C-alpha positions, 0 to 999 in steps of 0.5 A: 500500500502506498499511502503516508499512514495506515488506513485503520480497521476496525474489528469488533471482539465478541463474534467477530475475533471469537465466537460470542460467549459473553461474559466468557470468551469462545474460541477464535472464529474461523480464518481470523488468524489468517486474515488479520495477519493478511491485513497487517501484511497489507499495512493495515491498522488494527483496532479492536473495538469492543462493547465489553470495555464500555463504561455502562456495563457498570464492571471492571472496565480493566479486566475487560481490556485484559481479558482481549489482550491475553486473547489476542495474544495467546491465540497470536492474533495481530493488532494495533490497538484495543479502542478505549472511547470514553465519548463514545465517538464513532472511530475514524476507519476505512471500514468495520467489521463486525458481526451485527453490522448491516451494511447500507446500500440505499437499501432502507426498506431493505434494512427494515425487512431484516430487522423486522424479520429478527 
């Protein structure tokens, strides 16, 4: 990639990096290690963003940050940063990868159908 600074990809933790098992942590999702490794090789900055670190849980925020850090290290999953956003601002990124996302493509009525069928 030919750019001055790395482009950021924001990736959800539960259900995207690992199987959803909150408050526990499930096994890694299939091919996540290979994908994150390739994204790093392509020059992307990988940021993990999880509601685990949100203040509104009322729990031990620092504990959840340590859980994510430990998991990423033990499973040899490359990343650059765990985003901890006290202001709840949306992080700037070229892409967001999340198991609960719905892609908007001028399709609001389709989105209503998808959510109405949950």
